[in-house]
C-alpha positions as CSV (number, residue, x, y, z in Angstrom):
1,X,-0.1,0.0,0.0
2,X,1.3,3.5,-0.9
3,X,1.8,5.8,1.7
4,X,0.8,9.6,1.1
5,X,2.2,12.5,2.7
6,X,2.0,12.8,6.4
7,X,-1.2,15.1,7.3
8,X,0.9,17.6,8.9
9,X,3.0,17.9,5.7
10,X,0.0,18.4,3.6
11,X,-1.2,21.1,5.9
12,X,2.3,23.1,5.7
13,X,2.2,22.6,2.0
14,X,-1.1,24.3,1.6
15,X,-0.2,27.2,4.0
16,X,2.8,27.9,1.8
17,X,1.3,27.9,-1.4
18,X,-1.8,29.9,-0.3
19,X,-0.3,33.4,-0.6
20,X,0.2,32.5,-4.2
21,X,-3.2,31.1,-4.7
22,X,-4.6,34.2,-2.9
23,X,-2.9,36.5,-5.2
24,X,-3.5,34.7,-8.6
25,X,-7.4,35.0,-8.1
26,X,-7.5,38.6,-7.4
27,X,-4.9,39.3,-10.3
28,X,-7.0,37.1,-12.8
29,X,-10.4,38.9,-11.6
30,X,-8.7,42.3,-12.4
31,X,-7.4,41.2,-15.9
32,X,-10.8,40.0,-16.6
33,X,-12.5,43.3,-15.8
34,X,-10.1,45.3,-17.5
35,X,-10.8,43.2,-20.6
36,X,-14.4,43.6,-20.4
37,X,-13.6,47.5,-20.3
38,X,-14.8,47.8,-16.6
39,X,-11.6,49.9,-15.4
40,X,-13.3,51.3,-12.5
41,X,-14.5,48.2,-11.1
42,X,-11.1,46.7,-11.4
43,X,-9.8,49.6,-9.5
44,X,-12.1,49.2,-6.9
45,X,-11.5,45.6,-6.5
46,X,-7.8,46.2,-6.3
47,X,-8.4,49.0,-3.7
48,X,-10.3,46.3,-1.6
49,X,-7.3,44.0,-1.3
50,X,-4.4,46.1,-0.1
51,X,-2.5,43.2,1.4
52,X,-1.9,42.1,-2.3
53,X,0.1,45.1,-3.1
54,X,3.6,44.1,-3.9
55,X,2.7,40.9,-5.8
56,X,3.8,41.3,-9.4
57,X,0.7,40.1,-11.1
58,X,-1.5,42.1,-9.0
59,X,0.6,45.2,-9.3
60,X,0.5,44.9,-13.2
61,X,-3.3,44.9,-13.6
62,X,-3.9,47.2,-10.7
63,X,-1.7,49.6,-12.0
64,X,-3.5,49.6,-15.3
65,X,-6.7,50.1,-13.8
66,X,-5.5,52.8,-11.6
67,X,-4.4,54.9,-14.8
68,X,-7.5,54.3,-16.6
69,X,-9.7,55.5,-13.8
70,X,-8.0,58.7,-12.8
71,X,-5.5,57.7,-10.3
72,X,-2.1,57.8,-11.8
73,X,-0.2,58.1,-8.8
74,X,-1.3,54.9,-7.5
75,X,-0.8,53.4,-11.0
76,X,2.7,54.6,-11.5
77,X,3.8,53.3,-7.9
78,X,2.4,49.9,-8.8
79,X,3.9,49.6,-12.1
80,X,7.4,50.8,-10.8
81,X,7.1,47.7,-8.3
82,X,6.3,45.5,-10.8
83,X,9.3,46.7,-13.2
84,X,11.7,46.1,-10.2
85,X,11.0,42.3,-10.5
86,X,10.4,42.0,-14.4
87,X,12.4,45.0,-15.9
88,X,12.0,44.0,-19.6
89,X,8.3,43.7,-19.8
90,X,7.6,46.0,-22.5
91,X,3.7,46.1,-21.9
92,X,4.5,47.3,-18.2
93,X,7.1,50.0,-19.5
94,X,4.7,51.3,-22.0
95,X,2.0,51.8,-19.4
96,X,4.6,53.4,-17.0
97,X,5.3,55.6,-19.7
98,X,1.8,56.5,-20.1
99,X,1.4,57.0,-16.2
100,X,4.3,59.6,-16.3
101,X,2.5,61.4,-19.2
102,X,-0.6,61.2,-17.3
103,X,1.0,63.0,-14.4
104,X,2.7,65.6,-16.5
105,X,6.2,64.5,-15.9
106,X,7.0,65.0,-19.5
107,X,10.9,64.4,-19.2
108,X,10.4,60.9,-17.8
109,X,7.5,60.0,-20.2
110,X,9.7,60.9,-23.2
111,X,12.7,58.8,-21.9
112,X,10.6,55.9,-21.4
113,X,8.7,56.3,-24.8
114,X,11.9,57.0,-26.7
115,X,13.4,53.9,-25.0
116,X,10.7,51.7,-26.4
117,X,10.4,53.4,-29.8
118,X,13.3,51.5,-31.7
119,X,12.0,48.0,-31.4
120,X,8.1,48.9,-31.6
121,X,6.0,48.1,-34.6
122,X,2.6,48.4,-35.5
123,X,0.0,49.9,-33.0
124,X,2.6,50.2,-30.2
125,X,4.7,52.4,-32.5
126,X,1.7,54.4,-33.7
127,X,0.8,55.1,-29.9
128,X,4.4,55.9,-29.1
129,X,4.6,58.6,-31.8
130,X,1.3,60.1,-30.7
131,X,2.6,60.3,-27.1
132,X,5.9,61.9,-28.1
133,X,3.9,64.2,-30.5
134,X,1.6,65.0,-27.7
135,X,4.6,65.7,-25.2
136,X,6.4,67.9,-27.8
137,X,3.1,70.0,-28.4
138,X,2.4,70.2,-24.7
139,X,6.1,71.3,-23.9
140,X,6.0,73.9,-26.8
141,X,3.1,75.5,-25.2
142,X,5.0,76.5,-22.0
143,X,8.8,76.3,-22.6
144,X,11.2,76.5,-25.6
145,X,12.0,73.1,-27.4
146,X,14.8,72.4,-30.0
147,X,15.9,69.4,-32.0
148,X,18.9,68.8,-34.2
149,X,20.4,66.5,-36.6
150,X,23.7,65.8,-38.6
151,X,24.0,63.2,-41.5
152,X,26.8,62.0,-43.7
153,X,26.6,60.0,-46.8
154,X,28.1,58.4,-49.8
155,X,26.5,57.5,-53.0
156,X,26.5,57.1,-56.9
157,X,24.8,59.1,-59.7
158,X,24.9,58.3,-63.3
159,X,23.8,61.7,-64.3
160,X,25.1,64.2,-61.9
161,X,24.4,67.3,-64.1
162,X,21.1,66.0,-65.6
163,X,22.9,66.0,-68.9
164,X,22.3,64.6,-72.3
165,X,24.4,62.2,-74.8
166,X,26.8,63.9,-76.8
167,X,25.6,64.6,-80.7
168,X,22.6,66.4,-82.5
169,X,19.9,67.6,-80.1
170,X,16.3,66.8,-80.8
171,X,13.9,69.4,-81.3
172,X,16.7,72.0,-82.2
173,X,17.8,73.1,-85.6
174,X,20.3,70.9,-87.6
175,X,23.7,71.4,-86.3
176,X,23.1,72.2,-82.6
177,X,25.1,69.6,-80.9
178,X,26.5,68.7,-77.6
179,X,30.3,67.9,-77.9
180,X,31.8,65.3,-75.9
181,X,33.6,66.8,-72.9
182,X,30.9,69.8,-72.8
183,X,29.5,70.8,-69.4
184,X,26.2,69.7,-70.8
185,X,27.0,66.1,-71.6
186,X,25.9,63.4,-69.3
187,X,28.5,62.7,-66.4
188,X,28.6,59.9,-64.0
189,X,30.2,59.9,-60.8
190,X,30.3,58.9,-56.9
191,X,29.7,61.5,-54.4
192,X,29.8,62.3,-50.7
193,X,27.4,64.6,-48.9
194,X,27.0,66.1,-45.5
195,X,23.9,67.7,-44.0
196,X,23.5,69.6,-40.5
197,X,20.2,71.4,-39.3
198,X,18.1,72.3,-36.3
199,X,14.9,73.9,-35.3
200,X,13.0,74.9,-32.4
201,X,10.0,76.9,-30.9
202,X,9.6,79.4,-28.4
203,X,6.0,79.9,-26.8
204,X,4.5,83.4,-26.5
205,X,1.4,82.2,-24.9
206,X,-0.7,78.8,-24.9
207,X,-1.2,77.7,-28.3
208,X,1.0,80.6,-29.9
209,X,4.6,80.2,-30.8
210,X,7.6,81.5,-32.6
211,X,9.5,78.6,-34.7
212,X,12.6,79.0,-36.6
213,X,15.3,76.6,-38.1
214,X,18.4,76.5,-40.1
215,X,19.8,73.7,-42.5
216,X,23.1,73.3,-44.4
217,X,23.5,70.5,-47.4
218,X,26.5,70.1,-49.3
219,X,27.5,67.4,-52.0
220,X,31.0,67.0,-53.6
221,X,31.8,64.6,-56.4
222,X,35.0,62.6,-56.9
223,X,36.3,62.8,-60.2
224,X,38.7,65.7,-61.1
225,X,36.8,68.3,-63.2
226,X,33.3,67.2,-61.8
227,X,33.8,70.0,-59.0
228,X,32.1,72.2,-61.3
229,X,29.1,70.6,-60.4
230,X,29.4,70.5,-56.5
231,X,26.8,72.2,-54.9
232,X,25.8,73.4,-51.3
233,X,22.6,74.8,-49.9
234,X,22.0,77.1,-46.9
235,X,18.5,77.9,-45.6
236,X,17.1,79.6,-42.7
237,X,13.3,79.9,-41.8
238,X,11.1,81.4,-39.2
239,X,7.5,82.5,-38.4
240,X,4.6,82.0,-36.2
241,X,2.6,78.8,-35.4
242,X,-0.8,78.7,-33.6
243,X,-2.4,75.5,-32.3
244,X,-6.2,75.9,-31.8
245,X,-8.1,72.3,-31.2
246,X,-7.3,70.1,-34.3
247,X,-6.0,72.6,-36.4
248,X,-2.3,74.0,-36.6
249,X,-1.7,77.2,-38.7
250,X,1.7,78.4,-39.5
251,X,3.0,81.9,-41.2
252,X,6.6,82.1,-42.1
253,X,9.4,83.3,-44.2
254,X,12.4,81.1,-45.9
255,X,15.5,82.4,-47.3
256,X,17.7,79.9,-49.4
257,X,21.0,80.2,-51.0
258,X,22.3,77.7,-53.6
259,X,26.0,77.8,-54.5
260,X,27.6,75.8,-57.4
261,X,31.4,75.2,-57.5
262,X,31.7,77.6,-54.6
263,X,29.9,80.4,-56.6
264,X,27.0,81.8,-55.3
265,X,24.1,81.0,-58.0
266,X,20.8,81.6,-56.6
267,X,18.8,83.1,-53.9
268,X,15.2,82.4,-52.9
269,X,13.0,84.4,-50.7
270,X,9.8,82.8,-49.6
271,X,6.6,83.9,-47.8
272,X,4.6,80.9,-47.0
273,X,1.4,80.0,-45.2
274,X,-0.1,76.6,-44.0
275,X,-3.1,74.9,-42.3
276,X,-2.9,71.4,-40.9
277,X,-6.2,69.5,-39.6
278,X,-5.9,66.3,-37.7
279,X,-9.2,64.8,-38.4
280,X,-8.5,61.8,-36.2
281,X,-5.7,59.6,-35.1
282,X,-5.6,58.1,-38.8
283,X,-6.0,61.3,-41.0
284,X,-4.4,64.5,-41.5
285,X,-5.1,67.2,-43.9
286,X,-3.0,70.1,-45.2
287,X,-3.3,73.2,-47.4
288,X,-0.4,75.4,-48.1
289,X,0.4,78.7,-50.2
290,X,3.4,80.4,-51.1
291,X,5.0,83.2,-52.9
292,X,8.8,83.3,-53.9
293,X,11.3,85.5,-55.7
294,X,14.0,83.8,-57.3
295,X,17.2,85.9,-58.1
296,X,19.9,84.5,-60.2
297,X,23.6,85.4,-59.8
298,X,25.8,85.9,-63.0
299,X,28.8,83.6,-62.5
300,X,31.9,82.9,-64.8
301,X,32.5,79.2,-65.8
302,X,33.4,77.0,-68.5
303,X,31.8,75.5,-71.4
304,X,33.9,72.4,-71.1
305,X,35.2,70.0,-68.5
306,X,38.6,70.8,-69.5
307,X,38.3,74.4,-68.5
308,X,39.4,75.9,-71.7
309,X,36.4,77.9,-72.9
310,X,35.3,80.3,-70.4
311,X,31.6,81.7,-70.5
312,X,29.4,83.8,-68.3
313,X,26.2,82.1,-67.1
314,X,23.9,85.1,-67.7
315,X,21.7,83.6,-65.4
316,X,20.0,86.6,-64.1
317,X,17.9,86.5,-67.2
318,X,15.9,83.6,-65.3
319,X,15.1,85.8,-62.3
320,X,11.3,85.1,-61.5
321,X,8.6,85.1,-59.1
322,X,6.6,82.1,-58.2
323,X,3.1,81.6,-56.7
324,X,2.2,78.0,-55.5
325,X,-0.6,76.2,-53.9
326,X,-0.7,72.6,-52.5
327,X,-2.7,70.2,-50.4
328,X,-2.1,66.8,-49.1
329,X,-3.9,64.1,-47.1
330,X,-1.8,61.5,-44.8
331,X,-3.8,58.5,-43.7
332,X,-2.1,55.8,-41.2
333,X,-3.6,52.4,-41.4
334,X,-4.3,49.8,-38.6
335,X,-1.9,47.0,-39.2
336,X,1.0,45.7,-37.4
337,X,3.5,47.0,-40.0
338,X,2.1,50.5,-39.0
339,X,1.5,51.6,-42.9
340,X,1.0,55.3,-43.8
341,X,0.0,56.7,-47.1
342,X,0.3,60.1,-48.3
343,X,-1.0,61.8,-51.4
344,X,-0.4,65.3,-52.4
345,X,-1.1,67.9,-55.4
346,X,0.4,71.2,-56.2
347,X,-0.2,74.0,-58.7
348,X,2.4,76.7,-59.3
349,X,2.9,79.7,-61.6
350,X,6.5,81.0,-62.3
351,X,6.6,84.3,-64.0
352,X,9.9,86.0,-65.5
353,X,10.9,89.5,-64.3
354,X,13.3,90.0,-67.4
355,X,10.6,90.1,-70.0
356,X,11.4,86.3,-71.2
357,X,8.0,84.7,-71.6
358,X,9.9,81.7,-72.7
359,X,11.1,81.4,-69.1
360,X,7.9,81.7,-67.4
361,X,6.0,78.4,-66.9
362,X,3.1,76.8,-65.3
363,X,3.4,73.8,-63.1
364,X,1.0,71.1,-62.0
365,X,2.0,68.0,-59.9
366,X,1.1,65.0,-57.9
367,X,2.8,62.8,-55.2
368,X,2.0,59.6,-53.9
369,X,4.0,57.9,-50.9
370,X,3.8,55.1,-48.5
371,X,5.7,54.0,-45.5
372,X,5.8,50.8,-43.2
373,X,7.6,49.2,-40.3
374,X,7.9,45.4,-41.4
375,X,10.2,44.4,-38.5
376,X,11.4,46.2,-35.3
377,X,13.8,49.1,-36.0
378,X,13.3,49.2,-39.8
379,X,11.2,51.6,-41.8
380,X,10.8,51.4,-45.6
381,X,9.3,53.8,-48.0
382,X,8.2,54.3,-51.5
383,X,7.2,57.4,-53.5
384,X,6.1,58.5,-57.1
385,X,6.1,62.1,-57.9
386,X,5.1,63.5,-61.5
387,X,5.1,67.2,-62.8
388,X,4.0,68.8,-66.0
389,X,5.8,72.0,-66.9
390,X,4.4,74.2,-69.9
391,X,6.4,77.3,-70.8
392,X,4.8,80.7,-71.8
393,X,6.4,81.1,-75.3
394,X,8.2,79.5,-78.1
395,X,11.8,78.1,-77.0
396,X,13.5,80.3,-79.8
397,X,12.2,81.9,-83.0
398,X,10.5,79.3,-85.2
399,X,10.7,76.5,-82.6
400,X,8.0,74.8,-80.3
401,X,7.0,76.1,-77.0
402,X,9.0,74.0,-74.5
403,X,7.1,71.4,-72.6
404,X,8.4,69.0,-70.0
405,X,7.1,65.8,-68.2
406,X,9.1,65.0,-65.1
407,X,8.5,61.7,-63.2
408,X,10.6,60.3,-60.2
409,X,10.4,57.0,-58.4
410,X,12.0,56.5,-54.9
411,X,12.8,53.8,-52.5
412,X,14.1,53.9,-49.1
413,X,14.9,51.5,-46.1
414,X,16.0,52.8,-42.6
415,X,17.3,51.0,-39.7
416,X,17.2,52.7,-36.1
417,X,20.2,51.7,-34.1
418,X,18.4,53.5,-31.1
419,X,16.3,56.8,-30.7
420,X,19.4,58.9,-31.9
421,X,21.4,56.9,-34.5
422,X,20.1,55.6,-37.7
423,X,21.2,54.5,-41.4
424,X,19.2,54.8,-44.4
425,X,19.7,53.5,-48.1
426,X,18.0,55.5,-50.9
427,X,17.5,54.9,-54.5
428,X,15.8,57.4,-57.0
429,X,15.1,57.1,-60.9
430,X,14.2,60.4,-62.6
431,X,12.8,60.4,-66.2
432,X,12.2,63.8,-67.9
433,X,10.7,64.0,-71.4
434,X,10.8,67.3,-73.2
435,X,9.8,68.5,-76.6
436,X,13.3,70.4,-76.6
437,X,15.9,67.4,-76.4
438,X,18.3,69.5,-74.6
439,X,16.2,68.9,-71.3
440,X,15.4,65.4,-71.6
441,X,17.0,62.9,-69.5
442,X,17.2,60.0,-67.3
443,X,18.9,59.7,-63.9
444,X,19.8,57.1,-61.4
445,X,21.0,57.9,-57.9
446,X,21.9,55.6,-54.9
447,X,23.0,56.6,-51.3
448,X,23.9,55.4,-48.0
449,X,23.6,57.9,-45.0
450,X,24.3,57.7,-41.4
451,X,22.2,60.2,-39.1
452,X,22.2,61.5,-35.7
453,X,19.3,62.9,-34.3
454,X,19.2,64.9,-30.9
455,X,15.9,65.8,-29.3
């Protein structure tokens, strides 16, 4: 006959397990109430069992219930206790960050959300982004904010000057040719790039802020002689923003300078206004208008890469004013990959200020884009841009009025090492067709960039 445990041993075993059973049942009850959406009932049930505070399972569900019913202090304490035992639980980390946000502890909330963001996907990533946006918006109402970035890159471009093949040019009189070695001939080369920038806000009163920023972009080519195509761009912008309900209004100015081969080539001053409307957590709409004055500078250059034939650009004949309108729709979708779609349209009129209607043009364009996060820390994107340009007069006496059709397709893939460092690979194919062959070209560019962001 088998002998069982002595009665005393059974009693001691039951007593030893009693605290675990007692904790498990209330924790399961709290979980069930939360799943039914009965947050207050779950909170009150937890308050009725104070002896269980400190048990991890109980603390986890009680903490969530407390946050959901307006007792964030109790919820944060319970979740902090839980994370002391299970520091790697992402659900608890997210709820604790939410608790800090509810308490108004924006610094701690931002730190927690940023720590979670690199590995987040789908609905979790979407929620983290909304909280971080809300923190930035809330902070900007009562204290200055600032962000900055630095980026370096390398790449390859099979048409760095948007040039054409040497020979007779379609659409132009017989004998108009691009000779081998001229700067209009298509050139291939590798390049290196750098980008620096920063922006910030300064609140004047709740909802009303000053904003400003600056960026510097530079690109240099590798082959001897191709330095004539090196470019750098410097831009500064600033203005007023006003947040009211779901609407954000901006009115500002922008000044941009383009330098080619270290020579100042183009200055653009812009007055711009924008309205953004966040219809819900999935849809955002915007309308924008701008007026720009474009002023070109005459620079001395060369007709050929060997730099034997000097020419003047006479670029100031292209001085113009531009008026533009644009609209966009951004749509986020509910999926574990957190996909987002964008659609935009734009219209513009550029009017030459030097009585050259052949350099005035009307522009119509559309843009489609999509992004997704298929894996933790990865973001992929694709876009398609199309524009039509029609100029205001015949290209030259006896020739057609110039018409261009521009299309660009781009792909990108980015990997975030953490909340500051990321690497991105880009590819772009450009195809422009024109009835004046000098402006008809194809172009493919690939680039790899390392970026640091400071928030």
